[in-house]
C-alpha positions in Angstrom: -0.5 27.4 5.2 -0.8 25.1 2.1 -3.8 23.0 1.6 -3.0 19.3 1.5 -4.4 16.8 -1.0 -5.9 13.5 -0.1 -3.3 11.5 1.6 -2.5 14.4 4.1 1.1 14.7 3.0 1.2 16.1 -0.5 0.5 19.7 -1.6 -1.8 19.6 -4.6 0.1 19.9 -7.9 3.5 19.2 -6.3 5.6 16.1 -6.3 5.9 14.1 -3.0 8.9 15.0 -0.9 10.1 11.4 -0.7 13.1 12.3 1.5 10.9 14.1 4.1 8.3 11.3 4.0 11.0 8.7 4.6 12.6 10.7 7.5 9.2 11.0 9.3 7.2 7.9 8.3 9.5 5.4 6.6 12.0 5.0 9.4 9.1 4.1 11.8 7.2 1.9 9.5 10.3 -0.2 8.8 10.3 -1.2 12.5 6.9 -2.9 12.5 6.4 -3.8 8.8 8.0 -7.2 9.1 5.3 -8.1 11.7 2.4 -6.7 9.6 3.6 -8.5 6.5 4.3 -11.8 8.4 0.7 -11.8 9.7 -0.6 -12.2 6.1 1.8 -15.2 5.5 2.9 -13.8 2.2 4.6 -16.5 0.0 6.1 -16.9 -3.4 3.6 -16.3 -6.2 1.2 -14.4 -4.1 -0.8 -11.4 -5.4 -0.5 -8.8 -2.6 -2.2 -5.5 -2.2 -0.4 -2.7 -0.3 -3.1 -0.1 0.6 -1.8 3.4 1.4 1.5 2.4 -0.1 3.1 5.8 0.2 6.6 5.6 -1.2 6.3 1.8 -1.4 8.1 0.7 1.8 5.9 -2.3 2.4 5.8 -3.3 -1.2 9.6 -3.1 -1.3 9.7 -5.6 1.6 7.2 -8.0 0.0 8.7 -8.1 -3.5 11.6 -10.6 -2.6 9.0 -12.9 -1.0 6.4 -12.9 -3.8 9.2 -13.3 -6.4 9.0 -13.0 -10.1 5.8 -15.2 -10.2 4.0 -12.9 -7.8 2.7 -9.4 -7.9 2.5 -6.5 -5.5 0.0 -3.7 -6.2 0.8 -0.5 -4.3 -2.4 1.6 -4.0 -2.5 5.2 -2.6 -5.1 7.9 -2.8 -2.4 10.6 -3.4 -1.2 10.4 -7.1 2.1 12.0 -6.1 2.8 9.1 -3.7 2.0 6.6 -6.5 4.5 8.4 -8.7 7.1 8.3 -5.9 6.6 4.6 -5.3 6.8 3.9 -9.0 10.0 5.8 -9.3 11.5 4.2 -6.3 10.5 0.5 -7.0 11.5 -0.2 -10.6 10.5 -3.9 -10.4 8.4 -5.8 -13.0 6.4 -7.4 -10.1 5.3 -4.0 -8.7 2.3 -2.1 -10.0 1.4 1.3 -8.5 -2.2 2.4 -8.7 -3.9 5.6 -7.6 -6.9 4.4 -5.7 -9.1 5.1 -2.6 -8.8 2.3 0.0 -12.5 2.7 0.7 -13.5 2.0 -2.9 -10.8 -0.4 -4.4 -10.9 -0.7 -8.2 -10.3 -4.5 -8.1 -12.6 -7.4 -8.6 -13.7 -9.4 -5.5 -11.4 -12.4 -4.5 -8.4 -11.0 -6.3 -5.6 -11.0 -3.7 -3.8 -13.5 -1.5 -2.8 -10.8 1.0 -3.8 -7.2 1.8 -1.8 -5.0 4.1 -2.3 -1.4 5.1 0.3 0.1 7.4 -0.1 3.7 8.6 -3.1 4.4 6.4 -6.4 3.1 7.9 -6.4 5.7 10.7 -6.8 8.4 8.0 -9.8 6.8 6.2 -13.0 8.8 6.8 -14.8 5.5 7.2 -12.4 2.8 8.4 -15.1 0.1 8.5 -15.8 0.7 4.8 -12.1 0.3 4.2 -11.9 -2.9 6.1 -14.9 -4.2 4.2 -13.1 -3.4 0.9 -9.9 -5.2 2.1 -12.1 -8.3 2.8 -13.9 -8.0 -0.5 -10.8 -8.2 -2.6 -9.2 -11.0 -0.6 -9.5 -14.6 -1.9 -11.3 -16.9 0.5 -9.1 -18.1 3.3 -6.5 -15.4 2.8 -5.5 -12.6 5.2 -5.4 -8.9 5.7 -3.1 -7.1 8.2 -3.3 -3.6 9.4 
């Protein structure tokens, strides 16, 4: 059996199997993502962070809302998933970043919205992850999991 890299779904040194990921994860996440995104009240011009972006499904749904004046950062601990999201979402308002959701490489008070769908349950320390989500949110803004 192959050893999996951080992210639980990518064999080290191999590209992500985007098709398989979409068949097993993407189709389910599309059912509840509108509610997760809606809870953050994302609007035009927002800077949004999609933690555990995977192939970028949530980012894809947020891009039309944030528009050209906004930005969606897609962060994932698995570099292969970051590459998959980058290749899938060729949009100037999308920036994929390899990052651990428990130690986000962003300054405090940076984002207007943080979402994390189908990722927090895999964090070794989910409380630390939630604290990071809060740290990078601007005052009065929302995170949704």
